[in-house]
C-alpha positions in Angstrom: 36.4 6.1 -130.3 36.6 3.6 -127.5 36.0 -0.4 -127.6 34.8 -2.2 -124.9 36.9 -5.0 -124.0 34.9 -8.4 -124.0 34.4 -10.0 -120.4 36.3 -13.4 -119.5 33.4 -14.5 -116.9 31.4 -13.5 -114.0 31.8 -14.3 -110.5 28.8 -14.2 -108.6 30.0 -14.3 -104.7 29.1 -10.8 -104.0 25.3 -10.1 -104.4 23.5 -8.3 -105.6 26.7 -6.9 -108.5 28.3 -9.4 -110.6 32.2 -9.4 -110.6 33.3 -8.9 -114.1 36.6 -10.4 -115.1 38.4 -8.8 -118.7 41.4 -8.8 -120.4 43.1 -5.2 -120.4 45.0 -4.0 -123.4 47.4 -1.9 -121.3 51.2 -3.0 -121.2 51.3 -4.5 -117.7 53.8 -6.3 -115.2 53.9 -8.1 -111.7 57.2 -7.2 -110.9 57.7 -3.8 -110.8 59.8 -3.9 -107.5 62.6 -4.6 -109.5 63.3 -1.2 -111.1 64.8 0.4 -107.8 67.1 -3.4 -107.8 68.1 -2.4 -111.6 69.1 1.2 -110.8 71.0 0.0 -107.8 72.6 -2.4 -109.9 73.3 0.6 -112.6 75.1 2.3 -109.8 77.6 -0.5 -108.6 77.9 -2.3 -111.7 77.6 -5.8 -110.7 75.9 -7.0 -113.7 77.4 -5.2 -116.3 81.1 -6.1 -114.8 79.3 -9.9 -114.4 78.5 -9.7 -118.5 82.2 -8.4 -119.5 83.6 -11.6 -117.8 81.9 -13.7 -120.3 83.4 -14.4 -124.0 81.0 -14.7 -126.7 81.7 -16.9 -129.6 79.1 -16.2 -131.6 79.2 -14.3 -134.8 78.3 -10.3 -134.0 76.5 -9.7 -137.3 74.3 -12.0 -136.1 73.4 -11.4 -132.2 70.0 -10.8 -131.7 70.6 -10.9 -127.9 73.8 -10.0 -125.8 75.5 -12.2 -123.1 74.9 -8.9 -120.9 71.4 -9.1 -121.5 70.6 -12.7 -121.0 72.2 -12.7 -117.8 70.5 -10.0 -116.5 67.2 -11.5 -117.6 68.6 -14.5 -115.5 69.8 -12.8 -112.4 67.0 -10.2 -112.0 64.2 -13.2 -112.7 66.2 -15.4 -110.3 65.5 -12.6 -107.8 61.6 -12.3 -108.5 61.2 -16.5 -107.9 61.8 -17.3 -111.8 65.0 -19.8 -111.3 64.4 -21.7 -114.5 65.0 -21.0 -117.9 61.5 -21.9 -119.4 60.2 -19.2 -116.8 61.8 -16.8 -120.1 59.0 -18.0 -122.5 56.4 -16.0 -120.8 58.4 -13.1 -119.1 60.4 -12.2 -123.1 57.3 -9.7 -123.3 57.1 -8.6 -119.8 57.9 -4.4 -120.2 59.5 -4.5 -116.7 62.4 -7.0 -117.5 62.8 -5.5 -121.3 63.5 -2.8 -119.3 66.0 -4.3 -116.9 67.9 -5.8 -120.2 68.1 -1.9 -121.2 65.7 -2.3 -124.0 62.3 0.0 -124.2 59.2 -2.1 -123.6 57.7 -1.4 -127.4 61.2 -3.1 -128.6 61.3 -6.8 -129.9 60.8 -9.5 -126.9 63.6 -10.9 -125.3 65.3 -14.2 -125.2 63.0 -17.4 -125.5 64.2 -20.3 -123.2 66.2 -22.2 -126.0 68.2 -19.1 -126.7 69.1 -18.9 -122.8 69.7 -22.6 -122.4 72.1 -22.2 -125.9 73.6 -19.2 -123.8 74.1 -21.0 -120.5 75.6 -23.8 -122.5 78.3 -21.4 -124.0 79.9 -20.1 -120.7 83.7 -21.6 -121.7 86.5 -22.2 -118.5 88.1 -18.8 -119.2 84.8 -16.8 -118.9 84.3 -19.0 -115.1 87.3 -18.4 -114.1 86.9 -14.6 -114.6 84.0 -14.8 -112.6 85.9 -16.5 -110.0 88.2 -13.5 -109.7 85.5 -10.9 -110.3 83.3 -12.2 -107.7 86.7 -11.2 -105.4 87.3 -8.0 -106.9 83.5 -7.0 -106.2 83.8 -8.1 -102.9 87.0 -5.9 -102.3 85.2 -2.7 -103.7 82.6 -2.9 -101.8 84.6 -1.5 -99.0 84.6 2.7 -98.2 87.7 1.7 -96.1 90.4 -0.9 -96.1 89.3 -3.4 -93.5 91.4 -4.4 -90.3 89.8 -7.7 -90.1 87.5 -10.2 -92.2 86.3 -13.5 -91.4 84.9 -16.0 -93.8 82.7 -19.1 -93.2 83.4 -22.4 -95.4 80.2 -24.5 -96.1 79.5 -27.7 -98.1 75.7 -27.2 -99.6 74.5 -30.5 -100.4 72.3 -29.9 -104.0 69.9 -33.2 -105.0 69.4 -33.3 -108.5 66.8 -34.8 -110.4 68.4 -36.1 -114.0 71.4 -37.1 -115.4 73.6 -34.2 -115.1 77.3 -34.4 -115.3 79.1 -35.9 -112.3 75.9 -35.9 -110.2 76.8 -38.6 -107.8 74.7 -40.6 -105.0 75.6 -40.1 -101.6 75.2 -42.2 -98.9 75.0 -39.6 -95.7 72.7 -37.3 -97.3 70.9 -40.3 -99.2 70.2 -38.8 -102.8 71.8 -38.0 -105.9 73.4 -34.6 -105.8 76.5 -31.9 -106.4 77.9 -30.9 -103.5 79.0 -27.3 -103.6 81.6 -24.9 -101.6 80.2 -21.8 -100.5 82.8 -19.3 -99.0 80.6 -16.3 -97.2 82.1 -13.1 -95.5 80.7 -12.4 -91.9 80.8 -9.0 -92.3 79.0 -8.1 -95.5 76.9 -11.2 -96.0 78.2 -12.1 -99.6 79.1 -14.8 -101.6 82.7 -13.9 -101.9 83.4 -17.4 -103.5 81.7 -20.6 -105.1 82.6 -24.0 -106.5 80.7 -26.7 -107.9 81.9 -30.5 -106.9 80.9 -34.1 -108.0 78.5 -35.7 -105.5 80.5 -37.3 -103.7 83.4 -35.0 -102.6 84.9 -34.5 -99.9 83.4 -31.4 -97.4 86.6 -29.8 -98.1 87.3 -31.0 -101.3 89.0 -27.5 -103.3 88.8 -25.6 -100.0 92.4 -24.9 -99.9 92.7 -24.0 -103.4 90.0 -21.4 -102.6 91.1 -19.9 -99.6 94.7 -19.6 -101.1 93.0 -17.8 -104.3 91.2 -15.5 -102.1 93.9 -14.8 -99.7 96.3 -13.7 -102.1 93.8 -11.4 -103.7 93.2 -9.8 -100.3 96.4 -9.2 -99.1 97.4 -7.5 -102.3 94.4 -5.3 -101.6 95.1 -4.7 -97.7 98.3 -6.2 -97.2 98.0 -5.9 -93.7 94.4 -7.6 -93.3 93.9 -10.3 -90.5 91.6 -12.9 -91.9 90.0 -15.8 -90.1 87.7 -18.8 -91.5 85.2 -21.0 -89.9 84.1 -24.5 -90.7 82.6 -27.8 -89.7 84.2 -30.7 -88.9 84.1 -31.9 -92.7 87.0 -29.1 -92.8 89.2 -30.2 -89.9 91.7 -31.8 -91.7 95.7 -31.6 -92.1 95.2 -30.0 -95.4 93.3 -27.0 -94.6 95.7 -26.5 -90.9 98.2 -26.9 -93.2 97.3 -24.0 -95.7 96.2 -21.5 -93.1 99.2 -22.0 -91.3 101.3 -21.7 -94.1 99.0 -18.2 -95.2 99.1 -17.1 -91.4 94.9 -17.1 -91.6 93.4 -17.4 -88.1 91.2 -20.6 -88.0 88.6 -22.4 -86.0 87.2 -26.0 -87.4 85.0 -28.4 -86.3 86.6 -31.5 -84.7 85.6 -35.0 -85.1 84.7 -37.1 -81.5 87.0 -40.2 -81.4 88.1 -41.8 -77.9 91.1 -39.8 -77.3 89.1 -36.5 -77.2 86.4 -38.2 -74.9 89.4 -39.9 -72.4 91.0 -35.8 -72.4 87.8 -34.4 -71.2 85.7 -37.4 -69.1 87.0 -35.2 -66.2 85.4 -32.3 -67.7 82.1 -33.6 -68.3 82.1 -35.5 -64.9 81.8 -32.2 -63.7 79.1 -30.9 -65.7 77.1 -33.9 -64.6 77.6 -33.2 -60.7 76.9 -29.6 -61.3 73.6 -30.4 -63.2 73.1 -32.9 -60.2 73.3 -30.6 -57.5 71.6 -27.4 -58.7 69.4 -28.9 -61.5 70.6 -26.0 -63.8 71.6 -27.0 -67.0 75.2 -26.6 -67.0 77.9 -25.9 -70.2 81.4 -26.1 -69.3 84.5 -25.6 -71.3 88.0 -26.7 -71.3 91.1 -26.9 -73.7 94.1 -29.2 -74.3 96.8 -30.2 -76.7 96.0 -32.7 -79.2 97.7 -34.4 -81.9 96.1 -36.8 -83.9 98.2 -39.8 -85.9 97.9 -37.9 -89.2 99.1 -34.6 -87.5 102.7 -33.4 -88.2 102.4 -31.4 -84.9 99.7 -31.3 -81.5 97.1 -28.0 -82.1 94.8 -26.9 -79.4 91.3 -27.9 -79.1 88.4 -26.3 -77.3 85.8 -28.6 -75.7 82.2 -27.8 -74.4 81.1 -30.2 -72.1 77.0 -30.1 -71.3 74.7 -31.3 -68.9 71.1 -30.8 -68.8 67.5 -32.7 -68.6 68.1 -33.6 -72.2 71.0 -35.5 -70.5 75.0 -34.6 -72.2 76.8 -33.4 -75.1 80.3 -32.7 -76.1 81.6 -31.0 -78.6 85.3 -30.0 -80.0 86.6 -27.6 -81.8 90.6 -27.2 -83.2 92.0 -23.3 -83.7 95.2 -21.4 -83.7 93.3 -18.1 -82.4 96.0 -16.4 -79.9 93.6 -16.1 -77.4 91.9 -19.6 -77.0 94.0 -20.7 -74.2 92.7 -18.2 -72.0 89.3 -18.1 -73.4 87.9 -21.1 -74.6 83.9 -20.3 -73.7 84.2 -17.0 -76.1 86.4 -19.0 -78.7 83.5 -21.8 -79.1 81.0 -19.1 -78.8 83.0 -17.5 -81.6 83.0 -20.5 -83.8 79.2 -21.6 -83.5 78.2 -17.7 -84.7 78.9 -19.6 -88.5 75.7 -20.5 -88.1 74.7 -17.3 -89.1 76.0 -17.4 -92.4 74.7 -21.2 -92.8 71.4 -19.0 -93.2 72.5 -16.9 -96.2 73.3 -20.3 -97.5 69.5 -21.2 -96.8 68.8 -18.0 -98.5 70.8 -19.0 -101.6 69.1 -22.6 -101.4 65.8 -21.8 -100.1 64.7 -18.3 -101.4 66.8 -17.9 -104.8 67.2 -21.8 -105.4 70.8 -22.0 -106.0 70.2 -25.6 -106.1 67.9 -26.0 -109.4 71.1 -26.8 -111.6 69.1 -28.7 -114.2 71.7 -28.1 -117.1 73.2 -31.4 -118.3 76.4 -30.2 -118.4 78.5 -29.9 -115.5 80.4 -26.6 -116.4 76.8 -24.9 -117.1 75.7 -26.1 -113.9 78.7 -24.3 -112.6 77.9 -21.4 -114.5 74.8 -21.5 -113.1 75.4 -21.4 -109.2 77.2 -17.7 -110.6 74.0 -16.4 -111.6 72.4 -16.7 -108.4 74.8 -16.1 -106.2 75.5 -13.0 -108.2 71.5 -11.9 -107.5 72.3 -12.9 -103.9 75.1 -10.3 -103.9 72.7 -7.5 -105.4 70.4 -8.4 -102.6 72.6 -8.4 -99.6 74.5 -5.5 -100.5 71.0 -3.3 -101.3 69.9 -4.6 -98.2 72.9 -3.6 -96.1 72.7 0.0 -97.3 68.8 0.7 -96.8 69.1 -1.0 -93.2 66.9 1.1 -90.6 67.1 -0.7 -87.6 65.4 0.5 -84.3 67.2 3.3 -82.5 68.8 2.3 -79.1 69.6 4.5 -76.1 73.0 5.3 -74.8 72.2 3.7 -71.4 71.3 0.4 -73.4 73.4 -2.9 -73.6 74.6 -3.1 -77.2 72.9 -5.3 -80.0 75.8 -7.7 -80.5 75.5 -8.4 -76.3 71.7 -9.3 -76.3 71.1 -12.8 -75.2 67.5 -14.4 -74.2 64.2 -12.5 -73.9 65.9 -9.4 -74.7 67.4 -10.5 -77.8 64.1 -11.8 -79.1 62.3 -8.2 -78.2 64.9 -6.6 -79.9 64.5 -8.7 -83.2 61.0 -8.7 -83.3 60.6 -4.9 -83.1 63.3 -4.8 -85.8 61.1 -7.1 -88.4 58.4 -4.4 -87.4 60.7 -1.6 -88.3 63.1 -2.6 -90.7 61.5 -5.7 -92.7 63.8 -5.4 -95.6 67.3 -4.5 -93.8 67.7 -8.4 -92.9 65.0 -9.1 -95.3 64.7 -12.8 -97.2 64.3 -12.9 -100.7 61.0 -14.1 -100.1 60.4 -11.1 -98.1 61.6 -8.7 -100.3 59.3 -10.1 -103.1 56.3 -9.8 -100.6 56.9 -6.3 -99.8 58.7 -4.9 -103.0 59.6 -6.8 -105.8 56.0 -8.4 -106.8 53.4 -5.3 -107.7 51.5 -5.1 -110.6 52.4 -1.8 -112.9 51.1 -0.4 -116.1 54.1 0.6 -118.4 53.0 3.6 -121.0 55.6 4.5 -123.7 55.3 7.8 -125.1 57.8 9.9 -127.2 58.8 11.9 -124.3 58.9 9.0 -121.5 58.2 5.7 -120.3 55.6 5.6 -117.6 55.4 3.4 -114.5 52.2 4.1 -113.3 51.4 1.7 -109.6 48.5 1.4 -107.5 47.5 4.2 -105.4 46.1 1.8 -102.7 49.4 -0.6 -102.6 49.8 -0.7 -99.0 53.6 -1.3 -99.4 54.4 1.5 -101.4 56.3 3.4 -98.8 59.1 0.8 -99.4 59.5 1.3 -102.7 59.7 4.9 -102.4 62.2 4.1 -99.9 64.9 2.1 -101.7 63.8 4.2 -104.6 65.4 7.7 -103.2 68.2 5.9 -101.5 69.4 4.5 -104.8 68.9 7.4 -106.7 70.8 9.4 -104.4 73.6 6.7 -104.3 76.7 7.5 -106.6 77.6 5.7 -108.6 80.9 3.6 -108.7 83.7 5.0 -111.2 85.1 2.7 -114.2 84.8 -0.6 -114.9 86.4 -4.1 -114.0 89.1 -4.9 -116.6 89.8 -8.8 -115.8 
């Protein structure tokens, strides 16, 4: 016998039929699009390796929720837009999140907010050190063939805080109480390869030399012949960074703050740019290079200067580099440096799309662990989207995508957004088109049935991603630490 559900209320904007709202007894979720991502995670072992890196000091006889289970709750919750611990007070009963945590929807509830808070605060320093190594090892494992060269971008990301977190301090430049994390990302794969949490008034380059040495030693152990390039803004342009790069045979290009000596050396180039602008009324962009040695430098280094003159006035920018072709191709050297803006977009995804700045634990080390949770969510997303990428097909006679500029580049990007919205989609795009979909979850003795709506307009994305992941072979073995 079926029982009629009691209605909550009626809406009357569609005459003459009332719109009756009632509660369904069916087990449902609003995040069924996480399931293909969970299948992909199972194939590459990302969260399993993440959980294996954590030391659990609790008595095994009294454990209801493992560190791996809670890591998956947090990582997949971040992907779905649930960046806070207290979100899991409601998600703990969600059938899809139970599946993600390797539980049946009919199993007991997942961990609550207090349990997750204790979990984040239990992570010790050895566990954090293993996560540091794990991110590099997972980056190496993501390559099918040894790369010939790799480029990494270094970026200091301001992280405003709104409490009394340990080592959060007021930074005069940013005008806020904050942390100042350091993120190192891969240009080739978009992955977060290394990250560190620094106190709020840290210099941009604090600890970057140690991080680079750690990263390069691991990479060269795996690929002895790989060429490594790094880029960073003026905050990384200092003798410590030059010295570690030169000692490790790293090619570097760092921004350089303007001073009177640099202005004097580039005055003739700027004057020529102004003369050409006044003569032709066309914006001018000229380049040159020269040897320069600051007082704190042990030796001279090559500096590339860009001088611009246009309707907005004049502008000069400087970079210091040891690139072999910099003396012959100053413009190409500078243009390659400014491409680091694409890596800054990845950091914006981390901050705006995956809320890496929600470091609200009191303990400094707990907040560092939270950064790793958010970065793991980012790496899971970027690795999947690079695999399912489906850009528009270009004719052989067309200009390569990398060489497109101006209106041609914009036209291609618009065509790509229409054809391949997930291939380079922001986290918000993935939520809109894939993750945020309602589904009914039915558990029987034979199977767990996920029922999607036939009228869901984005079902083709769900099917495309799922079919790719199911065909993808799993990575053999496990990371041992």
